[in-house]
C-alpha positions, 0 to 999 in steps of 0.5 A: 420503442427500443429497450434502453441499453444501460451499458451504452449510457454508462460508456457514453458518460465515461467516454465524455469524461475521458475526452474532457480530461484529455482536453484539460491535460492538453490545455495545461501542457499548452500553458506550461510550455517553456518557450512561451512568455512568462506572462502567458505561463502565469495566466495558465497557472493563475486562471487554470480553473477559469480556462477549464470552465471556458473549455467546457462551455465551448464543448457545451455550445458545440454539442449540447446547444447545437445538436442536443448530444455529447461526444460520447453519446454520438459514439454510442448512437444516443441523444439527450431527450426530454421525458416524452422522448422528444428533442431537448428543449431550451429549458433542458439545455439551460439546466445542463448549462447551470450544472456546469457553472454550478460545479465551477462555483462550488469549487471556488466557494470551497476554496474560499471557505478554507482560505485565509481571506475568509478567516479575516472576515470574522473581524470585518463581516462577523454576521456573514462569517457566522452564516457561512460557518452555520451553513458549512455545518449543514452541508455534510448532511446535505451531501450525505443525503444526496449520496444516498439518493444517488445510490437509490437512483443508480439501483432504479436505473439498473432496473429500468434504464431510464435516468442514469443520474439523480439530476437527470431524474429531477429535471426529466432529462434522459438518453435515448437512441438517436437513429434506429438504423445506426449501430453503436460503436460498442455494439458493432462487431466489425470494430471490436472483438468481444473475445478481446473485450472479455480478456481485457476486462478480466485482466483489468479486474485482476489488476485492480483487485491486486492493487486494492488488496493491500488496502482492504481493512480486515475485521477487528477480531480477525486482525487481532487474532492474526497479530496475536498468533504472530506475536505468540509464534515469535515470543514463545521460543524466546520465553521458554528458555527463561527460568521459572523464577523470572516473570515473563510478563515483566521481562516482555514489557521491558523495552531496554536492550540490556535487560537482565533476568535478575531485574524481573524476579517474581514477587507475590507469586501466583500460578496459572491453570497451565502450571506457570508462575507469574507476578500477581499484579502482572497477571491481573493486568494481563487477564483484563483482556483475552490472554494466553500464557507466554510460556506455553500459549494456552488460554488463561482463565483462572489463577491461584496463589502459589503456596510453595516456597520460592527459595527452591526456584533460586537454583533455576536462575543460577542454572540459566546463567550457567547455560548462558555462560557455557553457551558463550564458552562453547562458542569461544572454544569453537571459534578457537578450534576453527582458528587453530585449524586454519593456522594448522592448514596454513602451516601445512601449506607453507611446509608443502611450499618449502618442500617443493622449493627444496626439491626444485633447488636440488633438481637445479643443482643436479642439472648444473653438475651434469652440465659441468661434467659434460663440459669437462669430458669434452675438454679432455677429449680435445686435449687428447686429440 
């Protein structure tokens, strides 16, 4: 008795599903060919599920019914057998046939339940409609139970290697070695390189990890801490420049683009343990959850009434507006200085161009004078001769 290879069984099923997927894709493309008549194209679109069922039944007849095997199992040197290890009998083949047809009927029933035709049954067939509604409420519990059972069966399969799926265990159908002398395709070192396989599996794992990395759901406390830290880094630099007479909580919650400090002055002032002043109502609402001071970022757990007068903080608001005005005036002065420098540079360039033009004009005039002098002397010599 040879030990059951779990990897070969898994690979066989994967190869079988991929082969069926390729054939179904080719079938869809065949009926979507634009050169075919419209009637044939409509058959492919309207009866696509029925054609796929027919394709699966053809494969069932060619492989399972005739040879008690599948295409993927043949590549891995496996066969479908009973619990005793003998050849698959008629009962086992009928179970596989019912599984194929049952999967097709399940898909059709699901489509019918969510269709408009089923909703119209509420008036014409109220009893049947109510029965189906009751069954639809029970189905999710059955599906959950089957999924848990499938998980348990997978764990047992990895331990023993006997029944790969739950329905295999229920009906006593498993995959055995077909020929003791033959070598499976995946186990033949002449057909595959294990070094290439390892490298390919590694890269596939890395690519799948990077693809699924963005969909990973972090724990709630980690996500909240991360969002809180990012918000604090962005907001603290903005709020530190606000005057003490301004309630930072009111100011931060105001979503208007034209908000001003005078609209958010502190009323009924309370001071935190870190020494910053806020409105009492704002502090109470903020401290219902874990809250950090918006001015310094420290955790706030205790507050007390601000006993000192608020009049001494009025000058702080005026200083804030003076800083804002001085900053804008400084920017205006810098822009004006830059404009003056650019104008001066342009004037210097124009002056330099004018000087060069004057020099060039003087040179041309000198050349003309020299030429005229030379012509005059030549004429006098000719007259003397």
